[in-house]
C-alpha positions in Angstrom: 110.3 85.9 69.6 114.0 85.6 69.0 114.4 82.7 66.7 112.7 79.7 65.2 114.3 77.3 67.7 112.5 79.1 70.5 109.1 78.3 69.2 108.8 75.0 71.2 109.7 76.8 74.4 107.1 79.5 73.7 104.5 76.9 72.9 105.3 75.1 76.1 104.9 78.1 78.4 101.9 79.7 76.6 99.2 77.6 78.4 100.7 78.7 81.8 100.8 82.4 80.7 97.3 82.2 79.4 96.1 80.5 82.6 97.4 83.3 84.8 96.2 86.0 82.4 99.6 87.2 81.4 100.8 88.6 78.2 103.9 87.6 76.2 106.1 90.2 74.5 109.6 90.4 73.1 112.3 90.4 75.8 113.6 93.8 74.6 110.2 95.3 75.3 110.2 94.1 78.9 109.5 96.6 81.7 111.0 96.5 85.2 108.0 94.5 86.5 108.0 91.9 83.7 109.5 88.5 83.9 112.0 87.6 81.2 112.2 83.9 80.4 115.5 82.4 79.1 116.1 79.2 77.1 119.5 77.7 76.5 121.2 80.9 77.6 119.1 83.4 75.5 116.2 85.6 76.5 113.2 84.3 74.6 110.1 85.9 75.9 109.0 88.4 78.5 105.9 87.9 80.5 103.8 90.8 81.7 101.8 89.6 84.7 98.3 90.8 85.2 97.2 93.1 88.1 95.7 91.1 90.9 92.1 92.4 90.3 92.5 91.4 86.6 93.7 88.0 87.7 90.5 87.4 89.7 88.3 88.3 86.7 90.5 86.0 84.5 90.1 83.1 87.1 86.3 83.6 87.2 86.1 83.6 83.4 88.2 80.4 83.2 85.9 78.7 85.8 82.9 79.6 83.7 84.5 78.2 80.6 85.4 75.0 82.4 81.9 74.6 83.7 80.3 75.5 80.4 77.8 78.1 81.8 77.7 81.3 83.8 78.6 80.8 87.5 75.4 82.5 88.5 73.5 79.5 87.0 75.2 77.0 89.2 73.3 75.3 92.1 74.2 76.2 95.7 76.5 73.3 96.2 78.5 74.1 93.1 78.7 77.8 94.1 80.1 76.7 97.5 82.7 74.6 95.7 83.6 77.7 93.6 84.1 79.8 96.7 86.3 77.0 98.3 88.4 76.9 95.2 88.7 80.7 95.0 89.6 80.9 98.7 92.4 78.4 98.2 93.7 80.5 95.4 93.7 83.7 97.5 90.9 85.4 95.7 89.6 87.0 98.9 92.9 88.7 99.6 92.2 91.0 96.6 90.5 94.3 97.3 86.8 93.9 96.5 87.3 90.2 96.0 84.1 89.2 97.9 82.1 91.7 95.9 83.5 90.5 92.6 82.9 86.9 93.4 79.4 87.6 94.7 78.6 89.4 91.4 79.9 86.5 89.3 77.9 84.0 91.4 74.7 86.1 91.4 74.6 86.1 95.2 75.0 88.7 97.9 78.3 89.4 99.7 76.6 88.1 102.8 76.1 84.7 101.0 79.7 84.5 100.0 80.7 85.2 103.7 78.3 82.5 104.8 80.0 80.1 102.4 83.4 81.1 103.7 82.3 80.7 107.3 80.7 77.4 106.6 84.1 76.1 105.4 85.9 77.4 108.4 83.4 75.7 110.7 83.5 72.4 108.9 
């Protein structure tokens, strides 16, 4: 974004930025909430972080891609594993997180709460 020598740095951070659902932009276009990354003393790229609700959607989409099918098609044990993973990542701290996850899994909110309570009891 600033020079040809910066391309390896950008290539190195791109998978991380993609994984969190962020966007890369030139450093001079960074807003007050963006994170500017520097390399060898020069600003190289700005990262615009997603809103928390968008992050949850991004995480769910990545889980579907990793598993190769919609989360709603998973068996109960796999859905429980998804809920455990999402809980560890803080998904249920997001407003409407349970509803969003329930929709993606094709289950009720009550079922998601049961999965969460089962983990706490174990």
